[in-house]
Phi, psi and omega in degrees: 000311179300320184290324175297320180292320183292318183292319181295323177293319177298315182290331177286325175296318183291319175297317183290327179287330177290336179262012179274343178245153177233131176270136178249114177301153171296156185201165183247128178282168178302331181278007178092351180289129174270132181251124182293153174296152181202173176257142170226165174283154181298145175299141176198189184277011182218151173272344189304333183257008177282151181303323192278352184276142178306137177097348178246164173218160179272119187290336177280333178248337182086005183278138183277153181293153181225351177278157185290145173284162183305317181296329179292333189254326190235018179074230179265000178280144172293151180293133176252116185297349175284341184271160173283148180260000000 
């Protein structure tokens, strides 16, 4: 019974972790600059779980986050993508 519960929890974790990333294909900007394909975290209503946010790191590049957390800029409110950052 205990093993079944642990296995179920692990499978939920693995499935959720697999859906946490999105691959963005490479593309060319209007000015001719090529942007390489890369992984990013899925879009949601906060910056706090993005790879580029302070306290986080990008597991694909090993780089530490450098952007401010939501609380640093907006107090206790979640970031609203309609506002300027």
